[in-house]
Every structure is written in C-alpha cells, then in structure tokens.
C-alpha positions as CSV (number, residue, x, y, z in Angstrom):
1,M,-11.0,2.3,-11.2
2,L,-13.8,0.7,-9.2
3,S,-15.6,-2.2,-10.7
4,N,-19.2,-2.0,-11.6
5,R,-20.2,-4.0,-8.6
6,A,-18.0,-2.0,-6.3
7,R,-19.6,1.2,-7.5
8,R,-23.0,-0.2,-6.8
9,V,-22.0,-1.2,-3.3
10,L,-20.4,2.2,-2.7
11,I,-23.5,4.1,-3.8
12,A,-25.8,1.9,-1.7
13,T,-23.5,2.4,1.3
14,L,-23.2,6.2,1.1
15,F,-27.0,6.5,0.6
16,N,-27.6,4.5,3.8
17,V,-25.0,6.3,5.8
18,L,-26.7,9.6,4.8
19,F,-29.9,8.0,6.0
20,E,-28.3,7.2,9.4
21,Y,-27.1,10.8,9.8
22,S,-30.4,12.3,8.6
23,I,-31.8,10.9,11.9
24,R,-28.7,11.5,14.1
25,G,-27.7,14.8,12.7
26,L,-24.1,15.7,11.8
27,S,-23.6,16.9,15.3
28,N,-23.4,13.2,16.2
29,L,-20.0,13.1,14.5
30,G,-18.5,14.7,17.6
31,A,-20.3,12.5,20.0
32,H,-19.3,9.2,18.2
33,P,-16.3,9.9,16.0
34,A,-15.7,6.2,15.2
35,L,-19.3,5.5,14.2
36,P,-19.0,6.6,10.6
37,V,-16.2,4.0,10.0
38,I,-18.3,1.3,11.7
39,L,-21.4,2.2,9.7
40,L,-19.4,2.2,6.4
41,A,-18.0,-1.2,7.2
42,A,-21.5,-2.6,8.2
43,Y,-23.3,-1.3,5.2
44,A,-20.5,-2.1,2.7
45,S,-20.3,-5.7,3.9
46,L,-24.0,-6.2,3.9
47,F,-24.6,-4.7,0.5
48,T,-21.6,-6.7,-0.9
49,L,-23.4,-9.9,0.2
50,E,-26.9,-8.6,-0.9
51,D,-25.7,-7.5,-4.4
52,A,-24.0,-10.9,-4.9
53,L,-27.3,-12.7,-4.0
54,I,-29.3,-10.4,-6.3
55,Q,-27.0,-11.3,-9.2
56,R,-26.5,-15.0,-8.4
57,F,-30.2,-15.8,-7.9
58,R,-31.7,-13.0,-10.0
59,L,-33.6,-11.7,-6.9
60,K,-36.6,-9.5,-7.5
61,D,-37.8,-6.5,-5.4
62,Y,-40.1,-8.6,-3.2
63,H,-37.3,-11.1,-2.5
64,L,-35.3,-8.2,-0.9
65,T,-38.2,-7.5,1.4
66,I,-38.3,-11.2,2.4
67,L,-34.5,-11.1,2.8
68,A,-34.8,-8.2,5.2
69,F,-36.6,-10.6,7.6
70,T,-33.5,-12.8,7.8
71,Y,-31.0,-10.1,9.0
72,G,-33.3,-7.3,10.2
73,P,-34.5,-9.0,13.4
74,I,-30.9,-9.9,14.2
75,Y,-29.8,-6.3,13.8
76,Q,-32.7,-5.1,15.9
77,A,-31.6,-7.4,18.7
78,L,-27.8,-7.1,18.6
79,I,-27.0,-3.8,16.9
80,S,-29.6,-1.3,18.0
81,G,-31.4,-3.2,20.7
82,A,-34.5,-1.3,19.7
83,A,-36.5,-4.5,19.7
84,F,-36.4,-4.5,23.5
85,V,-37.2,-0.9,24.2
86,E,-40.7,-0.7,25.7
87,A,-41.0,-4.4,25.0
88,G,-44.4,-6.1,24.9
89,F,-45.6,-9.5,23.9
90,L,-42.9,-12.1,24.1
91,G,-40.5,-9.5,25.3
92,I,-40.4,-7.6,22.0
93,N,-41.5,-4.2,20.8
94,W,-43.3,-5.6,17.7
95,G,-44.3,-2.2,16.4
96,Q,-40.7,-1.1,16.3
97,V,-39.4,-4.3,14.8
98,L,-42.1,-4.5,12.0
99,F,-41.8,-0.8,11.1
100,T,-38.0,-1.0,10.9
101,V,-37.8,-4.4,9.0
102,V,-40.7,-3.7,6.6
103,I,-40.4,0.0,5.8
104,W,-36.8,0.8,6.4
105,W,-34.9,-2.5,5.8
106,G,-37.4,-4.1,3.4
107,L,-38.2,-1.0,1.3
108,L,-35.9,2.0,1.8
109,Q,-32.6,0.2,2.6
110,S,-33.2,-2.7,0.1
111,I,-35.5,-1.9,-2.8
112,V,-35.0,1.9,-3.0
113,T,-31.3,1.5,-2.2
114,F,-30.6,-1.0,-5.0
115,Y,-32.9,0.8,-7.5
116,L,-30.7,3.9,-7.0
117,A,-27.4,1.9,-7.1
118,N,-28.5,-0.1,-10.2
119,R,-29.6,3.1,-11.8
120,L,-26.2,4.8,-11.4
121,A,-24.2,1.7,-11.9
122,P,-26.3,-0.7,-14.1
123,R,-25.9,-4.3,-13.3
124,D,-24.1,-6.6,-15.8
125,T,-26.0,-9.8,-15.4
126,N,-23.2,-11.6,-17.3
127,A,-20.5,-10.5,-14.9
128,P,-18.9,-13.3,-12.8
129,A,-20.2,-13.8,-9.3
130,P,-17.9,-12.8,-6.4
131,G,-15.5,-15.4,-5.3
132,R,-15.6,-17.3,-2.0
133,A,-13.0,-15.0,-0.5
134,T,-15.2,-11.9,-1.1
135,W,-18.2,-13.7,0.5
136,V,-16.2,-14.8,3.5
137,A,-14.6,-11.4,4.0
138,A,-17.9,-9.5,3.8
139,L,-19.6,-11.9,6.2
140,L,-16.8,-11.8,8.7
141,I,-16.7,-8.0,8.6
142,N,-20.5,-7.8,9.2
143,L,-20.3,-10.3,12.1
144,F,-17.5,-8.3,13.6
145,V,-19.6,-5.1,13.5
146,I,-22.5,-7.0,15.2
147,F,-20.0,-8.1,17.8
148,L,-18.8,-4.6,18.4
149,F,-22.3,-3.2,18.9
150,S,-23.5,-6.1,21.1
151,R,-20.4,-5.9,23.3
152,S,-20.4,-2.1,23.6
153,G,-22.5,-2.1,26.8
154,R,-24.7,0.6,25.3
155,I,-27.3,-1.6,23.6
156,P,-30.6,-2.3,25.3
157,T,-30.9,-5.9,26.2
158,G,-33.9,-8.2,26.3
159,R,-35.0,-11.5,27.8
160,P,-33.8,-14.8,26.4
161,L,-37.3,-15.4,25.1
162,G,-37.1,-12.2,23.0
163,Y,-33.8,-13.2,21.5
164,G,-35.1,-16.6,20.7
165,V,-38.2,-15.3,19.0
166,L,-36.2,-12.9,16.8
167,F,-33.8,-15.6,15.9
168,A,-36.8,-17.8,14.9
169,V,-38.2,-15.0,12.8
170,S,-34.8,-14.8,11.0
171,V,-34.8,-18.5,10.3
172,L,-38.4,-18.3,9.1
173,G,-37.5,-15.5,6.7
174,A,-34.7,-17.6,5.3
175,I,-37.0,-20.6,4.8
176,V,-39.6,-18.4,3.0
177,L,-36.9,-16.9,0.8
178,A,-35.7,-20.4,-0.1
179,L,-39.3,-21.5,-0.9
180,A,-39.8,-18.4,-3.0
181,Q,-36.8,-19.4,-5.1
182,R,-37.9,-23.0,-5.8
183,G,-38.9,-23.6,-9.4
184,R,-38.0,-20.1,-10.5
185,R,-36.4,-19.5,-13.9
186,L,-33.4,-17.3,-13.2
187,E,-34.1,-14.7,-15.8
188,P,-32.1,-11.4,-16.0
189,A,-34.1,-8.5,-14.7
190,R,-35.0,-5.7,-17.1
191,P,-33.4,-2.3,-16.3
192,D,-36.7,-0.4,-16.9
193,P,-35.9,2.9,-15.1
194,S,-38.8,5.0,-14.0
195,R,-39.0,8.8,-13.9
196,F,-41.5,8.5,-11.0
197,L,-39.1,6.5,-8.9
198,D,-36.2,8.8,-9.9
199,V,-38.2,11.7,-8.5
200,L,-39.0,9.8,-5.3
201,V,-35.3,8.9,-4.8
202,G,-34.2,12.5,-5.5
203,I,-36.7,13.8,-2.9
204,T,-35.5,11.2,-0.5
205,V,-31.9,12.3,-0.8
206,A,-33.0,16.0,-0.4
207,V,-35.0,15.1,2.7
208,F,-32.0,13.3,4.2
209,L,-29.6,16.2,3.5
210,V,-32.0,18.8,4.9
211,A,-32.6,16.7,8.0
212,A,-28.9,16.1,8.6
213,L,-27.8,19.7,8.1
214,F,-30.7,21.9,9.2
215,L,-33.1,20.0,11.5
216,T,-31.0,20.4,14.6
217,G,-33.5,21.0,17.4
218,G,-34.7,18.6,20.0
219,T,-31.7,16.2,20.2
220,A,-32.4,13.4,22.7
221,Q,-30.9,10.1,23.5
222,I,-33.7,7.7,22.7
223,R,-31.4,4.7,22.3
224,E,-28.6,3.8,24.6
225,A,-26.3,3.3,21.6
226,S,-26.6,6.8,20.0
227,L,-28.1,10.3,20.1
228,V,-31.0,10.7,17.8
229,N,-32.3,14.1,16.7
230,M,-36.0,14.0,17.5
231,Q,-37.0,16.7,15.1
232,A,-35.1,15.1,12.2
233,A,-36.3,11.6,13.2
234,R,-39.9,12.7,13.0
235,A,-39.5,14.3,9.6
236,V,-37.5,11.4,8.1
237,T,-39.9,8.8,9.5
238,L,-42.9,10.7,8.0
239,W,-41.2,10.9,4.7
240,T,-40.2,7.2,4.6
241,I,-43.9,6.3,5.3
242,V,-44.9,8.5,2.3
243,L,-42.1,6.9,0.3
244,A,-43.3,3.4,1.1
245,V,-46.9,4.1,0.2
246,S,-45.8,5.7,-3.0
247,V,-43.5,2.9,-4.1
248,W,-45.9,0.2,-3.1
249,G,-48.7,2.0,-4.9
250,Y,-46.5,2.3,-8.0
251,R,-45.6,-1.4,-7.8
252,L,-49.3,-2.4,-7.6
253,I,-50.3,-0.2,-10.5
254,R,-47.5,-1.3,-12.8
255,R,-47.6,-4.9,-11.7
256,E,-43.9,-5.2,-12.7
257,P,-40.9,-5.7,-10.4
258,I,-38.9,-2.6,-9.6
259,P,-35.4,-3.2,-11.0
260,V,-32.8,-3.9,-8.3
C-alpha cells in the first residue's frame, strides 16, 4: 500500500504527465518512447520535494507561486530551452518565461495540482516529514533529469547573459520565499474543499484528455526537444488562461488560501 504522501505525489505526477501529453499528443509516444519515463521521474522527484516543503513549512497557495520562480526559470533554461526561442531583452523571451512560470508552473502545476492531490489524498499535518535520504534522492533524480535534457543536444541554447539573468531570478525567488516565511506561525491549513474548484479541476482533466486523444491536427516541431501538437497546444493554452482567471477570481472573492 502506498503511503498518504506517496499517493499525493503519484496523483500530482500523473496529472502533470497528462498535461504534457495534452500538448504533445499521444502520437508523441512513438517519436520519443523514453520521454514518459523521464517525465515521470522529473515530476515525481519535484513533487516529492514540494510536498515535503508544504508540510514542513505549512506553505500556502501563494507560497507555491513564489516557489515556482525558484525552479521555473532553471527549467525554462535547461530543460525546454523555451526561454531562448525568439529571445529579446537580455537574451530572454520574457513573455514565454513569465507565462510558463506564472500560469503553468505557478498556478496549474502547483496550486491546482496540489489542490487535486490533497483533495484525493488529504494531507495529515501530523505525519512525520520525509527523512534526509528522501530529500537527497529526489533532488539527485531531478538534477539528473535536468542534466539529461541539457546534454541532449536538442535544447535551444542562449547567451551567457540569459543564463545568468534566469539564475538571478531563481535566487531572487528563493529570497522572496524565505522573507515570506519570516515571522509566520506554522499553522495547519484547513482542508476546506470547494465544489467550484472541483468542477474546474474536472473540466481541466477533461480538456487534457480530449486534447491528447482527439486534437491531432497540425503537429509541428516548435521546440527542438519535442514535437508539439499546435491545435492541441492552442486549446490547452486557452483553457489554462481561463482556469487561471477563474482560480484567481475565486481566490480574491473568498480571500482565503486554496488548500494545497
């Protein structure tokens, strides 16, 4: 039997792998047969670390968005290379970076992901934190995945200035997260599930499934690392924008953290 934490990490991982293939299409399995294994390792290791941080420091939803600025720019530089495609100021495609870090990493792949995972495998705030071996193993696996992508020869590369700026953004994100934690009382988060959020998550899963299975037209290689189905990518991007506006609007109206 999987532990409560392992089930949460598994749910978060599968949701995000589905997101990946909603953009790529299941036809991408034939083009890159090893990619699912790499994605599973990448997401499982990341969410193991993130889930541990949530529990150890009682992180709220907005902390996860800040946290996305610590690893998101690194992933954009070394895993997808998207930060350097059609680069502009300081050698970076800022529109691409900010959209991905804020809407995808900061909202969809953090807040929505852990809302879903916590909904299906409720967090036990009294459970012991993962041991040092778990932290080290997850971190090493994630670093190894970054190494595999960065050394594949398929990732768009940038200028040294661009890498330096993205690294600085990551460091700044870590500093802001640390400052946001100063003086906080580490109180357990209330579960407080929401039917509205449940519906949004259900629609999101349905959109991802439809995109992965049925939106098969217009496949094009827009990144050197992988084929992306343009028809599906447009539909998924549009929905994630609607999702972001809906979740942020709900958050502003309720004025209460979304349980993660």
